[in-house]
C-alpha positions in Angstrom: -11.7 0.8 -10.0 -8.2 2.3 -9.6 -5.1 1.1 -7.8 -2.2 3.1 -6.4 1.0 1.0 -6.4 3.8 2.3 -4.2 7.2 0.5 -4.4 9.5 0.2 -1.4 13.0 -1.2 -0.8 14.5 -2.2 2.5 12.5 -2.2 5.7 11.4 -5.1 7.9 8.8 -7.4 6.2 8.6 -9.5 9.3 7.5 -6.5 11.4 5.0 -5.5 8.8 3.5 -9.0 8.6 3.2 -9.2 12.4 1.7 -5.7 13.0 -1.6 -5.8 14.8 -4.5 -3.4 14.2 -3.2 -0.9 16.8 0.2 -0.5 15.1 -1.1 0.1 11.6 -1.5 3.7 10.4 -5.0 4.9 9.6 -5.7 4.4 5.9 -7.0 7.3 3.8 -10.7 7.8 3.3 -12.0 6.0 0.1 -9.6 3.0 0.3 -11.6 -0.2 -0.6 -8.8 -2.7 -0.2 -5.1 -2.9 0.5 -2.5 -5.5 -0.2 1.3 -5.6 0.5 3.3 -7.9 -1.8 6.8 -9.0 -0.8 9.5 -10.3 -3.2 10.3 -13.1 -0.8 13.9 -12.0 -0.3 13.0 -9.0 1.9 14.4 -6.4 -0.5 11.3 -5.1 -2.2 7.6 -4.7 -1.5 4.6 -3.3 -3.3 1.8 -1.5 -1.4 -1.5 -1.7 -3.4 -4.4 0.5 -2.4 -7.7 0.1 -4.3 -10.2 2.9 -4.9 -13.6 3.3 -6.6 -12.4 6.4 -8.6 -9.3 8.3 -9.6 -10.7 11.3 -7.7 -10.9 9.3 -4.5 -7.3 8.1 -5.1 -6.0 11.6 -5.7 -7.8 12.9 -2.6 -5.9 10.3 -0.5 -2.4 11.4 -1.5 -1.9 13.8 1.5 -2.9 11.0 3.9 -0.4 8.6 2.2 2.3 11.2 2.7 1.4 11.5 6.4 1.5 7.7 6.8 5.2 7.8 5.8 5.8 10.0 8.8 3.9 7.7 11.2 5.9 4.5 10.4 9.7 4.5 10.6 11.7 3.9 7.4 13.4 1.0 9.3 10.0 -0.8 9.2 8.3 0.5 6.0 11.4 0.8 3.8 12.2 3.6 1.4 9.5 4.5 -1.1 11.0 4.3 -4.6 8.0 5.0 -6.8 4.2 5.5 -7.0 2.1 4.6 -10.0 -1.6 4.5 -10.7 -3.4 1.9 -12.7 -7.0 1.4 -13.8 -8.3 -2.1 -13.1 -9.6 -3.3 -16.5 -10.4 -6.9 -15.4 -10.8 -8.6 -12.1 -12.4 -12.0 -11.6 -12.3 -14.4 -8.7 -11.9 -18.0 -9.7 -14.1 -20.4 -7.7 -12.6 -23.1 -5.5 
């Protein structure tokens, strides 16, 4: 499994948190899970998108670029970096 981690500054975390399904941009094909992490101060966020393979992740890049055009910078913030990681270990802890 691979994860694409995009870092953002600024934007409106409250709006992102409250968005309903109709307001969210369509995710790229191949995405298995997404998470948005906020630093709690409202200055920085991480957008994590999980994929089964590096090839699927790379094929999704054009759609991620288009998503930036579909959501205003006032809401999403300014993207500051994109990194890719391979998930080496993932375990859910019961209870």
